[in-house]
PyMOL CGO cylinders between C-alpha atoms (Angstrom):
from pymol import cmd
from pymol.cgo import CYLINDER

trace = [
    CYLINDER, 5.92, 15.00, -95.43, 8.25, 16.28, -98.11, 0.3, 1, 1, 1, 1, 1, 1,
    CYLINDER, 8.25, 16.28, -98.11, 7.98, 19.84, -96.79, 0.3, 1, 1, 1, 1, 1, 1,
    CYLINDER, 7.98, 19.84, -96.79, 9.87, 19.04, -93.54, 0.3, 1, 1, 1, 1, 1, 1,
    CYLINDER, 9.87, 19.04, -93.54, 12.57, 17.31, -95.56, 0.3, 1, 1, 1, 1, 1, 1,
    CYLINDER, 12.57, 17.31, -95.56, 12.93, 20.35, -97.79, 0.3, 1, 1, 1, 1, 1, 1,
    CYLINDER, 12.93, 20.35, -97.79, 13.34, 22.40, -94.64, 0.3, 1, 1, 1, 1, 1, 1,
    CYLINDER, 13.34, 22.40, -94.64, 15.88, 19.93, -93.35, 0.3, 1, 1, 1, 1, 1, 1,
    CYLINDER, 15.88, 19.93, -93.35, 17.75, 20.16, -96.64, 0.3, 1, 1, 1, 1, 1, 1,
    CYLINDER, 17.75, 20.16, -96.64, 17.89, 23.92, -96.35, 0.3, 1, 1, 1, 1, 1, 1,
    CYLINDER, 17.89, 23.92, -96.35, 19.00, 23.67, -92.76, 0.3, 1, 1, 1, 1, 1, 1,
    CYLINDER, 19.00, 23.67, -92.76, 21.66, 21.13, -93.70, 0.3, 1, 1, 1, 1, 1, 1,
    CYLINDER, 21.66, 21.13, -93.70, 23.12, 23.41, -96.33, 0.3, 1, 1, 1, 1, 1, 1,
    CYLINDER, 23.12, 23.41, -96.33, 23.44, 26.29, -93.90, 0.3, 1, 1, 1, 1, 1, 1,
    CYLINDER, 23.44, 26.29, -93.90, 24.61, 24.19, -91.01, 0.3, 1, 1, 1, 1, 1, 1,
    CYLINDER, 24.61, 24.19, -91.01, 27.03, 22.11, -93.03, 0.3, 1, 1, 1, 1, 1, 1,
    CYLINDER, 27.03, 22.11, -93.03, 28.59, 25.37, -94.19, 0.3, 1, 1, 1, 1, 1, 1,
    CYLINDER, 28.59, 25.37, -94.19, 29.23, 26.23, -90.53, 0.3, 1, 1, 1, 1, 1, 1,
    CYLINDER, 29.23, 26.23, -90.53, 30.70, 22.78, -89.96, 0.3, 1, 1, 1, 1, 1, 1,
    CYLINDER, 30.70, 22.78, -89.96, 32.86, 23.08, -93.07, 0.3, 1, 1, 1, 1, 1, 1,
    CYLINDER, 32.86, 23.08, -93.07, 34.24, 26.40, -91.87, 0.3, 1, 1, 1, 1, 1, 1,
    CYLINDER, 34.24, 26.40, -91.87, 35.20, 24.80, -88.55, 0.3, 1, 1, 1, 1, 1, 1,
    CYLINDER, 35.20, 24.80, -88.55, 36.54, 21.57, -90.08, 0.3, 1, 1, 1, 1, 1, 1,
    CYLINDER, 36.54, 21.57, -90.08, 39.77, 23.00, -91.52, 0.3, 1, 1, 1, 1, 1, 1,
    CYLINDER, 39.77, 23.00, -91.52, 40.76, 24.05, -88.02, 0.3, 1, 1, 1, 1, 1, 1,
    CYLINDER, 40.76, 24.05, -88.02, 40.95, 20.41, -87.02, 0.3, 1, 1, 1, 1, 1, 1,
    CYLINDER, 40.95, 20.41, -87.02, 43.62, 18.06, -88.24, 0.3, 1, 1, 1, 1, 1, 1,
    CYLINDER, 43.62, 18.06, -88.24, 42.72, 14.47, -89.05, 0.3, 1, 1, 1, 1, 1, 1,
    CYLINDER, 42.72, 14.47, -89.05, 43.61, 13.36, -85.51, 0.3, 1, 1, 1, 1, 1, 1,
    CYLINDER, 43.61, 13.36, -85.51, 41.05, 15.80, -84.16, 0.3, 1, 1, 1, 1, 1, 1,
    CYLINDER, 41.05, 15.80, -84.16, 38.14, 14.93, -86.46, 0.3, 1, 1, 1, 1, 1, 1,
    CYLINDER, 38.14, 14.93, -86.46, 36.25, 13.29, -83.60, 0.3, 1, 1, 1, 1, 1, 1,
    CYLINDER, 36.25, 13.29, -83.60, 36.75, 16.34, -81.39, 0.3, 1, 1, 1, 1, 1, 1,
    CYLINDER, 36.75, 16.34, -81.39, 35.62, 18.69, -84.16, 0.3, 1, 1, 1, 1, 1, 1,
    CYLINDER, 35.62, 18.69, -84.16, 32.52, 16.59, -84.80, 0.3, 1, 1, 1, 1, 1, 1,
    CYLINDER, 32.52, 16.59, -84.80, 31.62, 16.25, -81.12, 0.3, 1, 1, 1, 1, 1, 1,
    CYLINDER, 31.62, 16.25, -81.12, 32.25, 19.95, -80.59, 0.3, 1, 1, 1, 1, 1, 1,
    CYLINDER, 32.25, 19.95, -80.59, 29.91, 20.86, -83.44, 0.3, 1, 1, 1, 1, 1, 1,
    CYLINDER, 29.91, 20.86, -83.44, 27.17, 18.62, -82.03, 0.3, 1, 1, 1, 1, 1, 1,
    CYLINDER, 27.17, 18.62, -82.03, 27.66, 20.06, -78.56, 0.3, 1, 1, 1, 1, 1, 1,
    CYLINDER, 27.66, 20.06, -78.56, 27.57, 23.68, -79.74, 0.3, 1, 1, 1, 1, 1, 1,
    CYLINDER, 27.57, 23.68, -79.74, 24.33, 23.02, -81.62, 0.3, 1, 1, 1, 1, 1, 1,
    CYLINDER, 24.33, 23.02, -81.62, 22.82, 20.99, -78.75, 0.3, 1, 1, 1, 1, 1, 1,
    CYLINDER, 22.82, 20.99, -78.75, 22.37, 17.87, -80.88, 0.3, 1, 1, 1, 1, 1, 1,
    CYLINDER, 22.37, 17.87, -80.88, 21.86, 14.88, -78.63, 0.3, 1, 1, 1, 1, 1, 1,
    CYLINDER, 21.86, 14.88, -78.63, 19.50, 11.96, -78.12, 0.3, 1, 1, 1, 1, 1, 1,
    CYLINDER, 19.50, 11.96, -78.12, 18.57, 9.71, -75.19, 0.3, 1, 1, 1, 1, 1, 1,
    CYLINDER, 18.57, 9.71, -75.19, 21.56, 7.60, -74.27, 0.3, 1, 1, 1, 1, 1, 1,
    CYLINDER, 21.56, 7.60, -74.27, 23.96, 9.58, -76.47, 0.3, 1, 1, 1, 1, 1, 1,
    CYLINDER, 23.96, 9.58, -76.47, 27.61, 9.04, -75.61, 0.3, 1, 1, 1, 1, 1, 1,
    CYLINDER, 27.61, 9.04, -75.61, 30.69, 10.34, -77.40, 0.3, 1, 1, 1, 1, 1, 1,
    CYLINDER, 30.69, 10.34, -77.40, 31.32, 6.84, -78.74, 0.3, 1, 1, 1, 1, 1, 1,
    CYLINDER, 31.32, 6.84, -78.74, 27.87, 6.37, -80.25, 0.3, 1, 1, 1, 1, 1, 1,
    CYLINDER, 27.87, 6.37, -80.25, 27.82, 9.95, -81.55, 0.3, 1, 1, 1, 1, 1, 1,
    CYLINDER, 27.82, 9.95, -81.55, 31.10, 9.30, -83.37, 0.3, 1, 1, 1, 1, 1, 1,
    CYLINDER, 31.10, 9.30, -83.37, 29.74, 5.98, -84.64, 0.3, 1, 1, 1, 1, 1, 1,
    CYLINDER, 29.74, 5.98, -84.64, 26.65, 7.77, -85.99, 0.3, 1, 1, 1, 1, 1, 1,
    CYLINDER, 26.65, 7.77, -85.99, 28.85, 10.35, -87.70, 0.3, 1, 1, 1, 1, 1, 1,
    CYLINDER, 28.85, 10.35, -87.70, 31.07, 7.75, -89.30, 0.3, 1, 1, 1, 1, 1, 1,
    CYLINDER, 31.07, 7.75, -89.30, 27.97, 5.79, -90.25, 0.3, 1, 1, 1, 1, 1, 1,
    CYLINDER, 27.97, 5.79, -90.25, 26.83, 8.75, -92.35, 0.3, 1, 1, 1, 1, 1, 1,
    CYLINDER, 26.83, 8.75, -92.35, 30.01, 8.38, -94.42, 0.3, 1, 1, 1, 1, 1, 1,
    CYLINDER, 30.01, 8.38, -94.42, 29.47, 4.64, -94.78, 0.3, 1, 1, 1, 1, 1, 1,
    CYLINDER, 29.47, 4.64, -94.78, 25.93, 5.34, -95.99, 0.3, 1, 1, 1, 1, 1, 1,
    CYLINDER, 25.93, 5.34, -95.99, 27.19, 7.93, -98.50, 0.3, 1, 1, 1, 1, 1, 1,
    CYLINDER, 27.19, 7.93, -98.50, 29.68, 5.38, -99.83, 0.3, 1, 1, 1, 1, 1, 1,
    CYLINDER, 29.68, 5.38, -99.83, 26.84, 2.87, -100.21, 0.3, 1, 1, 1, 1, 1, 1,
    CYLINDER, 26.84, 2.87, -100.21, 24.82, 5.37, -102.27, 0.3, 1, 1, 1, 1, 1, 1,
    CYLINDER, 24.82, 5.37, -102.27, 22.37, 6.72, -99.69, 0.3, 1, 1, 1, 1, 1, 1,
    CYLINDER, 22.37, 6.72, -99.69, 20.51, 9.94, -100.43, 0.3, 1, 1, 1, 1, 1, 1,
    CYLINDER, 20.51, 9.94, -100.43, 20.19, 12.90, -98.09, 0.3, 1, 1, 1, 1, 1, 1,
    CYLINDER, 20.19, 12.90, -98.09, 16.52, 12.05, -97.54, 0.3, 1, 1, 1, 1, 1, 1,
    CYLINDER, 16.52, 12.05, -97.54, 17.42, 8.48, -96.57, 0.3, 1, 1, 1, 1, 1, 1,
    CYLINDER, 17.42, 8.48, -96.57, 20.00, 9.76, -94.10, 0.3, 1, 1, 1, 1, 1, 1,
    CYLINDER, 20.00, 9.76, -94.10, 17.54, 12.17, -92.48, 0.3, 1, 1, 1, 1, 1, 1,
    CYLINDER, 17.54, 12.17, -92.48, 14.90, 9.44, -92.27, 0.3, 1, 1, 1, 1, 1, 1,
    CYLINDER, 14.90, 9.44, -92.27, 17.35, 7.06, -90.61, 0.3, 1, 1, 1, 1, 1, 1,
    CYLINDER, 17.35, 7.06, -90.61, 18.07, 9.60, -87.87, 0.3, 1, 1, 1, 1, 1, 1,
    CYLINDER, 18.07, 9.60, -87.87, 14.60, 11.09, -87.35, 0.3, 1, 1, 1, 1, 1, 1,
    CYLINDER, 14.60, 11.09, -87.35, 13.44, 8.43, -84.90, 0.3, 1, 1, 1, 1, 1, 1,
    CYLINDER, 13.44, 8.43, -84.90, 16.01, 9.82, -82.44, 0.3, 1, 1, 1, 1, 1, 1,
    CYLINDER, 16.01, 9.82, -82.44, 16.45, 13.42, -83.66, 0.3, 1, 1, 1, 1, 1, 1,
    CYLINDER, 16.45, 13.42, -83.66, 14.39, 16.23, -85.11, 0.3, 1, 1, 1, 1, 1, 1,
    CYLINDER, 14.39, 16.23, -85.11, 14.81, 16.70, -88.85, 0.3, 1, 1, 1, 1, 1, 1,
    CYLINDER, 14.81, 16.70, -88.85, 16.81, 19.86, -88.19, 0.3, 1, 1, 1, 1, 1, 1,
    CYLINDER, 16.81, 19.86, -88.19, 19.18, 18.13, -85.76, 0.3, 1, 1, 1, 1, 1, 1,
    CYLINDER, 19.18, 18.13, -85.76, 19.51, 15.16, -88.11, 0.3, 1, 1, 1, 1, 1, 1,
    CYLINDER, 19.51, 15.16, -88.11, 20.42, 17.53, -90.94, 0.3, 1, 1, 1, 1, 1, 1,
    CYLINDER, 20.42, 17.53, -90.94, 23.02, 19.22, -88.73, 0.3, 1, 1, 1, 1, 1, 1,
    CYLINDER, 23.02, 19.22, -88.73, 24.54, 15.89, -87.67, 0.3, 1, 1, 1, 1, 1, 1,
    CYLINDER, 24.54, 15.89, -87.67, 24.74, 14.81, -91.32, 0.3, 1, 1, 1, 1, 1, 1,
    CYLINDER, 24.74, 14.81, -91.32, 26.43, 18.07, -92.33, 0.3, 1, 1, 1, 1, 1, 1,
    CYLINDER, 26.43, 18.07, -92.33, 28.86, 18.00, -89.42, 0.3, 1, 1, 1, 1, 1, 1,
    CYLINDER, 28.86, 18.00, -89.42, 29.72, 14.33, -90.00, 0.3, 1, 1, 1, 1, 1, 1,
    CYLINDER, 29.72, 14.33, -90.00, 30.30, 14.92, -93.68, 0.3, 1, 1, 1, 1, 1, 1,
    CYLINDER, 30.30, 14.92, -93.68, 32.55, 17.90, -92.94, 0.3, 1, 1, 1, 1, 1, 1,
    CYLINDER, 32.55, 17.90, -92.94, 34.55, 16.08, -90.27, 0.3, 1, 1, 1, 1, 1, 1,
    CYLINDER, 34.55, 16.08, -90.27, 34.84, 12.59, -91.71, 0.3, 1, 1, 1, 1, 1, 1,
    CYLINDER, 34.84, 12.59, -91.71, 34.10, 12.52, -95.42, 0.3, 1, 1, 1, 1, 1, 1,
    CYLINDER, 34.10, 12.52, -95.42, 34.22, 15.93, -97.12, 0.3, 1, 1, 1, 1, 1, 1,
    CYLINDER, 34.22, 15.93, -97.12, 34.39, 14.17, -100.48, 0.3, 1, 1, 1, 1, 1, 1,
    CYLINDER, 34.39, 14.17, -100.48, 30.60, 13.72, -100.11, 0.3, 1, 1, 1, 1, 1, 1,
    CYLINDER, 30.60, 13.72, -100.11, 29.88, 17.41, -99.50, 0.3, 1, 1, 1, 1, 1, 1,
    CYLINDER, 29.88, 17.41, -99.50, 27.75, 17.52, -102.66, 0.3, 1, 1, 1, 1, 1, 1,
    CYLINDER, 27.75, 17.52, -102.66, 25.25, 15.19, -100.97, 0.3, 1, 1, 1, 1, 1, 1,
    CYLINDER, 25.25, 15.19, -100.97, 24.40, 17.86, -98.38, 0.3, 1, 1, 1, 1, 1, 1,
    CYLINDER, 24.40, 17.86, -98.38, 24.55, 20.97, -100.54, 0.3, 1, 1, 1, 1, 1, 1,
]
cmd.load_cgo(trace, "trace")
């Protein structure tokens, strides 16, 4: 079980780097658009996904970081609805868009 999470960690590092490169292009008012755009480009979705609940999931990542969550806990919380790779991407994109102060949690 730890092997897929190691893969997800590696994927998150690479994918969060892509998200971090795109993030400076967006000003704070466009954080939602940058986040949704990153998810769309990568094809990250789940049954019943809407822009509102995608944004809520992204902002929830930051709330979890602030509460002390680990990367593994974040992936596990998203895996019921996403693959580990897509969960890792969402976490990286959310961190880049909404809470870059937690970048060390995904790298």
